[in-house]
C-alpha positions as semicolon CSV with decimal commas, in nm:
position;residue;x (nm);y (nm);z (nm)
1;M;1,899;-0,384;-4,133
2;A;1,829;-0,044;-3,981
3;N;1,689;-0,215;-3,670
4;E;2,009;-0,422;-3,635
5;E;2,221;-0,106;-3,648
6;K;1,998;0,063;-3,389
7;K;2,025;-0,239;-3,161
8;K;2,406;-0,246;-3,190
9;A;2,428;0,129;-3,126
10;L;2,208;0,094;-2,816
11;E;2,411;-0,201;-2,685
12;A;2,732;-0,001;-2,734
13;A;2,583;0,297;-2,549
14;I;2,465;0,077;-2,258
15;A;2,807;-0,093;-2,242
16;K;2,975;0,249;-2,217
17;L;2,733;0,362;-1,944
18;E;2,793;0,044;-1,743
19;K;3,168;0,089;-1,783
20;D;3,148;0,448;-1,658
21;F;2,883;0,418;-1,384
22;G;2,866;0,048;-1,294
23;K;2,665;-0,257;-1,395
24;G;2,288;-0,217;-1,387
25;T;2,289;0,157;-1,468
26;V;2,034;0,096;-1,746
27;M;1,802;-0,207;-1,743
28;K;1,481;-0,320;-1,909
29;L;1,181;-0,293;-1,680
30;G;1,092;-0,656;-1,753
31;D;1,435;-0,774;-1,638
32;P;1,401;-0,976;-1,312
33;K;1,686;-0,769;-1,162
34;A;1,483;-0,451;-1,217
35;Q;1,171;-0,590;-1,047
36;V;1,239;-0,550;-0,677
37;A;0,958;-0,647;-0,439
38;V;0,861;-0,368;-0,199
39;E;0,965;-0,463;0,154
40;T;0,760;-0,320;0,439
41;I;0,804;-0,239;0,807
42;P;0,501;-0,300;1,037
43;T;0,359;0,003;1,214
44;G;0,270;-0,167;1,542
45;S;-0,103;-0,141;1,462
46;L;-0,252;-0,425;1,256
47;S;-0,543;-0,206;1,141
48;L;-0,298;0,060;1,016
49;D;-0,093;-0,211;0,838
50;L;-0,413;-0,319;0,659
51;A;-0,502;0,040;0,565
52;L;-0,154;0,086;0,412
53;G;-0,222;-0,211;0,185
54;L;0,106;-0,404;0,201
55;G;0,132;-0,467;0,574
56;G;0,335;-0,162;0,675
57;V;0,537;0,134;0,548
58;P;0,760;0,065;0,244
59;R;1,139;0,055;0,281
60;G;1,349;0,283;0,063
61;R;1,078;0,552;0,056
62;V;0,992;0,886;0,217
63;V;0,687;0,891;0,448
64;E;0,510;1,195;0,596
65;V;0,304;1,175;0,916
66;Y;0,111;1,493;1,000
67;G;-0,179;1,606;1,214
68;P;-0,289;1,843;1,495
69;E;-0,104;1,873;1,824
70;S;-0,117;1,572;2,061
71;S;-0,288;1,352;1,803
72;G;-0,041;1,062;1,827
73;K;0,208;1,133;1,545
74;T;0,524;1,064;1,746
75;T;0,361;0,762;1,914
76;V;0,291;0,601;1,576
77;T;0,651;0,654;1,461
78;L;0,795;0,524;1,791
79;H;0,594;0,203;1,741
80;M;0,752;0,168;1,395
81;I;1,096;0,207;1,554
82;A;1,008;-0,059;1,813
83;E;0,896;-0,300;1,537
84;V;1,224;-0,245;1,347
85;Q;1,429;-0,312;1,661
86;K;1,232;-0,629;1,739
87;R;1,339;-0,761;1,399
88;G;1,706;-0,680;1,451
89;G;1,709;-0,350;1,258
90;I;1,887;-0,023;1,340
91;A;1,683;0,292;1,406
92;G;1,763;0,662;1,432
93;F;1,559;0,954;1,572
94;I;1,643;1,315;1,481
95;D;1,475;1,516;1,757
96;A;1,461;1,867;1,611
97;E;1,184;1,960;1,859
98;H;1,401;1,850;2,157
99;A;1,092;1,688;2,309
100;L;1,145;1,310;2,298
101;D;1,043;1,138;2,625
102;P;1,273;0,835;2,675
103;V;1,052;0,688;2,951
104;Y;0,746;0,688;2,724
105;A;0,952;0,549;2,435
106;K;1,069;0,263;2,658
107;N;0,710;0,189;2,769
108;I;0,607;0,163;2,403
109;G;0,874;-0,099;2,342
110;V;1,165;0,105;2,203
111;D;1,510;-0,021;2,306
112;I;1,646;0,320;2,406
113;D;1,995;0,174;2,464
114;E;2,015;0,087;2,092
115;L;1,829;0,391;1,953
116;Y;2,053;0,648;1,781
117;I;1,929;0,998;1,864
118;S;2,043;1,343;1,752
119;Q;1,926;1,685;1,871
120;P;2,061;1,922;1,603
121;D;2,103;2,298;1,638
122;S;1,957;2,386;1,295
123;G;1,755;2,240;1,010
124;D;2,062;2,231;0,786
125;Q;2,249;2,026;1,045
126;A;1,951;1,791;1,095
127;L;1,923;1,713;0,724
128;E;2,302;1,670;0,691
129;I;2,290;1,419;0,978
130;A;1,997;1,237;0,813
131;E;2,182;1,221;0,480
132;T;2,504;1,089;0,639
133;M;2,315;0,822;0,836
134;V;2,125;0,708;0,526
135;R;2,444;0,700;0,317
136;S;2,604;0,466;0,573
137;G;2,377;0,192;0,437
138;A;2,327;0,053;0,790
139;M;2,005;0,230;0,897
140;D;1,663;0,068;0,857
141;I;1,448;0,360;0,975
142;I;1,510;0,728;1,051
143;V;1,244;0,957;1,202
144;V;1,271;1,337;1,175
145;D;1,058;1,511;1,440
146;S;0,952;1,753;1,303
147;V;0,969;1,944;0,974
148;A;0,834;2,259;1,143
149;A;1,134;2,257;1,380
150;L;1,390;2,242;1,097
151;V;1,496;2,606;1,126
152;P;1,735;2,727;0,851
153;K;2,077;2,841;0,976
154;Q;2,026;3,186;0,824
155;E;1,712;3,235;1,035
156;I;1,888;3,124;1,355
157;E;2,177;3,364;1,295
158;G;1,940;3,654;1,216
159;D;1,735;3,870;1,452
160;M;1,385;3,789;1,582
161;G;1,199;4,034;1,358
162;D;1,380;3,949;1,033
163;S;1,176;3,823;0,738
164;H;1,289;3,490;0,589
165;V;1,030;3,413;0,322
166;G;1,065;3,070;0,162
167;L;1,387;2,971;0,341
168;Q;1,247;2,654;0,500
169;A;1,066;2,550;0,180
170;R;1,388;2,597;-0,016
171;L;1,584;2,396;0,240
172;M;1,336;2,105;0,226
173;S;1,323;2,112;-0,155
174;Q;1,701;2,094;-0,186
175;A;1,735;1,828;0,084
176;L;1,469;1,597;-0,064
177;R;1,620;1,625;-0,412
178;K;1,941;1,485;-0,266
179;L;1,796;1,243;-0,012
180;T;1,537;1,056;-0,221
181;P;1,774;0,861;-0,452
182;V;2,006;0,777;-0,161
183;I;1,712;0,655;0,050
184;S;1,602;0,428;-0,235
185;K;1,948;0,271;-0,276
186;S;2,001;0,220;0,099
187;N;1,653;0,063;0,148
188;C;1,599;0,282;0,456
189;V;1,260;0,437;0,531
190;V;1,276;0,805;0,634
191;I;0,970;0,937;0,817
192;F;0,909;1,311;0,846
193;I;0,666;1,420;1,119
194;N;0,493;1,746;1,027
195;Q;0,268;2,002;1,194
196;L;-0,040;2,183;1,066
197;R;-0,082;2,553;0,994
198;E;-0,381;2,747;0,861
199;K;-0,388;2,954;0,544
200;V;-0,502;3,312;0,591
201;G;-0,824;3,427;0,422
202;V;-0,953;3,086;0,305
203;M;-1,333;3,109;0,282
204;F;-1,409;2,774;0,115
205;G;-1,233;2,441;0,143
206;N;-0,985;2,321;0,401
207;P;-0,764;2,603;0,538
208;E;-0,515;2,355;0,688
209;T;-0,173;2,310;0,533
210;T;0,158;2,152;0,637
211;T;0,485;2,336;0,695
212;G;0,796;2,324;0,476
213;G;0,648;2,399;0,134
214;R;0,520;2,154;-0,124
215;A;0,833;1,946;-0,187
216;L;0,761;1,688;0,084
217;K;0,409;1,632;-0,052
218;F;0,557;1,536;-0,388
219;Y;0,849;1,324;-0,267
220;A;0,655;1,129;-0,001
221;S;0,532;0,786;-0,114
222;I;0,287;0,777;0,178
223;R;0,119;1,061;0,369
224;M;-0,072;0,984;0,689
225;D;-0,320;1,222;0,851
226;V;-0,340;1,142;1,225
227;R;-0,640;1,276;1,424
228;R;-0,774;1,230;1,775
229;V;-1,146;1,147;1,747
230;E;-1,247;1,092;2,111
231;T;-1,114;1,061;2,465
232;L;-1,133;0,722;2,637
233;K;-1,252;0,722;2,999
234;Q;-1,260;0,465;3,279
235;S;-1,446;0,545;3,602
236;G;-1,445;0,911;3,506
237;D;-1,068;0,923;3,449
238;M;-0,919;0,990;3,104
239;V;-0,698;0,692;3,014
240;G;-0,633;0,740;2,642
241;N;-0,747;0,862;2,301
242;R;-0,927;0,700;2,011
243;T;-0,715;0,785;1,707
244;R;-0,802;0,779;1,337
245;V;-0,533;0,764;1,067
246;K;-0,626;0,841;0,706
247;I;-0,387;0,746;0,426
248;V;-0,423;1,059;0,212
249;K;-0,149;0,955;-0,034
250;N;-0,024;0,607;-0,118
251;K;0,200;0,518;-0,414
252;I;0,221;0,145;-0,339
253;A;-0,147;0,060;-0,274
254;P;-0,494;0,221;-0,306
255;P;-0,509;0,543;-0,097
256;F;-0,779;0,703;0,123
257;K;-0,823;0,404;0,354
258;E;-0,867;0,466;0,727
259;A;-0,765;0,291;1,047
260;E;-0,885;0,349;1,405
261;F;-0,714;0,233;1,722
262;D;-0,669;0,325;2,089
263;I;-0,363;0,508;2,218
264;M;-0,342;0,458;2,595
265;F;-0,161;0,721;2,802
266;G;0,185;0,600;2,903
267;Q;0,150;0,274;2,704
268;G;0,105;0,360;2,338
269;I;-0,116;0,177;2,087
270;S;-0,344;-0,085;2,248
271;R;-0,262;-0,400;2,048
272;E;-0,534;-0,610;2,215
273;G;-0,799;-0,343;2,142
274;D;-0,682;-0,325;1,781
275;I;-0,705;-0,704;1,733
276;L;-1,043;-0,720;1,911
277;D;-1,194;-0,459;1,675
278;L;-1,059;-0,639;1,366
279;A;-1,176;-0,978;1,498
280;V;-1,530;-0,839;1,539
281;D;-1,517;-0,696;1,184
282;C;-1,405;-1,036;1,049
283;K;-1,677;-1,210;1,255
284;L;-1,414;-1,415;1,437
285;V;-1,543;-1,270;1,764
286;S;-1,919;-1,239;1,803
287;K;-2,083;-0,955;1,992
288;S;-2,423;-0,995;2,156
289;G;-2,530;-0,688;2,349
290;A;-2,234;-0,598;2,569
291;W;-2,087;-0,951;2,565
292;F;-1,799;-1,064;2,344
293;A;-1,758;-1,434;2,262
294;Y;-1,491;-1,638;2,082
295;N;-1,558;-1,999;1,971
296;G;-1,877;-1,997;2,177
297;D;-1,697;-1,896;2,499
298;K;-1,767;-1,555;2,650
299;I;-1,448;-1,351;2,687
300;G;-1,584;-1,039;2,854
301;Q;-1,874;-0,807;2,918
302;G;-1,789;-0,474;2,764
303;R;-1,498;-0,384;2,540
304;E;-1,254;-0,310;2,823
305;N;-1,312;-0,652;2,987
306;A;-1,267;-0,826;2,650
307;K;-0,939;-0,634;2,600
308;T;-0,824;-0,743;2,947
309;Y;-0,903;-1,108;2,861
310;L;-0,689;-1,090;2,546
311;K;-0,406;-0,926;2,740
312;E;-0,415;-1,207;2,998
313;H;-0,438;-1,478;2,728
314;P;-0,165;-1,400;2,469
315;D;-0,216;-1,740;2,302
316;V;-0,577;-1,648;2,216
317;M;-0,466;-1,304;2,091
318;K;-0,195;-1,464;1,873
319;E;-0,449;-1,710;1,731
320;L;-0,688;-1,425;1,644
321;E;-0,406;-1,222;1,488
322;D;-0,302;-1,515;1,265
323;K;-0,662;-1,564;1,149
324;I;-0,699;-1,190;1,075
325;R;-0,375;-1,192;0,871
326;E;-0,496;-1,497;0,680
327;H;-0,835;-1,331;0,618
328;Y;-0,674;-1,017;0,472
329;S;-0,381;-1,204;0,305
330;I;-0,120;-1,013;0,505
331;A;0,206;-1,202;0,560
332;A;0,315;-1,289;0,913
333;D;0,592;-1,089;1,078
334;T;0,940;-1,181;0,955
335;P;1,290;-1,060;1,054
336;L;1,436;-0,777;0,847
337;E;1,657;-0,903;0,567
338;D;2,025;-0,814;0,573
339;K;2,053;-0,534;0,317
340;N;2,428;-0,585;0,264
341;V;2,453;-0,228;0,136
342;K;2,798;-0,069;0,140
343;P;2,845;0,292;0,256
344;M;2,775;0,543;-0,021
345;P;3,032;0,825;-0,040
346;K;2,903;1,163;-0,149
347;D;3,067;1,136;-0,493
348;G;2,896;0,802;-0,554
349;G;2,745;0,670;-0,874
350;K;2,585;0,325;-0,881
351;K;2,567;0,212;-0,516
352;G;2,792;0,505;-0,434
353;R;3,082;0,386;-0,655
354;K;3,231;0,498;-0,985
355;S;3,481;0,321;-1,207
356;S;3,849;0,408;-1,183
357;K;3,833;0,541;-1,540
358;S;3,554;0,779;-1,442
359;E;3,751;0,895;-1,138
360;A;4,059;0,953;-1,354
361;K;3,855;1,168;-1,594
362;K;3,719;1,364;-1,299
363;A;4,074;1,422;-1,169
364;E;4,183;1,554;-1,511
365;K;3,889;1,795;-1,521
366;K;3,961;1,910;-1,169
367;E;4,308;2,033;-1,269
368;E;4,146;2,280;-1,508
369;F;3,960;2,450;-1,224
370;D;4,091;2,668;-0,946
371;E;4,185;2,482;-0,624
372;D;3,891;2,635;-0,441
373;A;3,629;2,536;-0,701
374;D;3,360;2,306;-0,568
375;I;3,283;2,024;-0,813
376;D;3,138;1,770;-0,570
377;D;2,792;1,654;-0,676
378;A;2,676;1,620;-0,317
379;A;2,795;1,944;-0,160
380;P;2,666;2,035;0,189
381;L;2,322;2,192;0,202
382;K;2,330;2,562;0,123
383;D;2,132;2,826;0,307
384;A;2,029;2,997;-0,013
385;D;1,930;2,888;-0,361
386;S;1,790;3,069;-0,661
387;A;1,495;3,303;-0,613
388;E;1,302;3,095;-0,867
389;D;1,324;2,785;-0,642
390;A;1,185;2,981;-0,349
391;D;0,886;3,097;-0,551
392;D;0,814;2,744;-0,675
393;D;0,840;2,575;-0,335
394;V;0,643;2,811;-0,111
């Protein structure tokens, strides 16, 4: 009898919550409506898709890409943008570093005519722009380049020698607290590019750290460490870099996997080189000395000649790619599904909406406050927060 009363009380509570905040506010984890399959966006490198575990970066999540200078961080994210656009998606690029090269982006495959770009004046403005674009419900991917360039407004308005301890960490902590639930509801992937710094006085262990405090490390579902491992040469000329990406954090698949691929200067990731390496690993392409052979036919002497053969024979490259995907049980490329997500206003509840009853209650409460009181849940980002937050985030 007691269990029956508990059940009725719980059902009444859930009914009230759904009436106030919308249907689906509270669900059982076993309910089919609560079990949403993780959709992914390909990265443009098949080996990196395999290292990530599900065939790409997950939608509705925060991703961090970091590494040393000129290691290929922006190139990797531009390839993701190109893959989204190929599938009919909408992409945005927040260029806080003011360093995006449109010619290089076009060579990689980005449709620059359809790419939404913003070059904000401050970190506060950049994160406000990101939040507004995500709330629109129309974006599929947004790249922020980079966290290190997100300068707080207070620091910009101050003098050069002023000390601003913890301002950027506080800004990132507050922004991610607000952004993460909105990103999840909109099914948009937000990628933060980050730079490396070194801790002072570290004698043992890795002295490297990323900028912007610890908040991004916690909120990111995937963290990728991008490193240049060697320089590629042809006839004495440097033509590209061999790049290694390590998945140092992964919440959707096993972490710590690695991927290696070529980034050619002016062209981006070498797709044919990537597929050739994977085909050799899967024993689809045999290697005897310097010769590469497929189905008993020699396709080139040396890796560069084999890459050229695949570039000139796209049908063979497509056949190899399909076999590699089948070998690793990775689904073939498919168009992005229509999210059908409505814009989420800043006072939103479930999907950005609240019931009329809830709005009426809010209006009644508002009358009790002074006209200038700010009761909006999603107020613009502040330049300052509590001192305790600064200490926790640095």
